[in-house]
C-alpha positions in Angstrom: 90.3 99.4 106.4 91.6 102.5 104.8 91.9 103.4 101.1 95.2 105.0 100.1 95.5 106.8 96.8 98.8 107.7 95.2 97.2 110.9 94.0 100.1 112.5 92.0 98.9 110.9 88.8 95.5 109.4 89.8 92.8 110.4 87.2 90.0 112.6 88.6 87.4 109.9 87.7 89.2 107.4 89.8 89.3 109.7 92.8 85.6 110.6 92.4 84.7 106.9 92.3 86.7 106.2 95.4 85.1 109.1 97.2 81.6 107.9 96.4 82.5 104.3 97.5 84.3 105.5 100.6 81.3 107.6 101.7 78.8 104.8 101.0 80.9 102.2 102.8 82.1 104.6 105.5 85.8 104.0 104.8 88.6 106.4 105.4 90.2 107.7 102.1 93.6 109.2 102.2 95.2 110.9 99.2 99.0 111.3 99.2 100.8 113.6 96.8 103.7 116.0 96.6 101.3 118.9 95.9 98.1 120.1 97.6 95.2 117.9 96.6 91.5 118.9 97.1 89.2 116.5 98.9 85.4 116.8 99.3 84.3 118.0 102.8 83.9 114.7 104.6 85.4 113.7 107.9 86.5 110.4 106.3 88.5 112.0 103.6 92.0 113.6 103.9 95.0 114.5 101.9 98.6 114.4 102.9 101.2 116.5 101.1 104.7 115.0 101.1 108.0 116.7 100.1 109.0 116.9 96.5 111.1 114.0 95.3 111.0 110.7 93.6 108.8 108.2 95.4 108.1 110.3 98.5 104.3 109.6 98.3 105.1 105.9 97.8 107.4 105.9 100.9 104.8 107.6 103.0 102.1 105.1 102.0 104.4 102.1 102.7 105.2 103.5 106.2 101.6 104.3 107.2 99.5 101.6 105.5 98.5 98.6 107.6 97.5 95.1 106.8 94.0 95.1 105.2 94.3 98.5 103.7 93.8 99.1 100.0 96.4 101.1 98.0 95.4 102.5 94.6 98.4 103.3 92.4 99.8 103.1 88.9 103.3 102.7 90.4 104.3 99.1 89.8 107.1 99.0 92.5 104.7 100.4 95.1 102.0 97.9 94.0 104.5 95.1 94.5 
């Protein structure tokens, strides 16, 4: 199981909570955004920068996520 975060608009507090939980549970956490996003130094955490444009982060997450993964987003079409 991986945790995907649509990081363009995710509040800092949400990301911090997911990092703590991911480290405790040993889950991979991937932030996806159209800008460079900082992640704590941990082999389980990574960030992917996608090209500028509407829904590029959403498209990336849909293409890469697998059954059983968790996606955190405020984007209703992506959540659907």
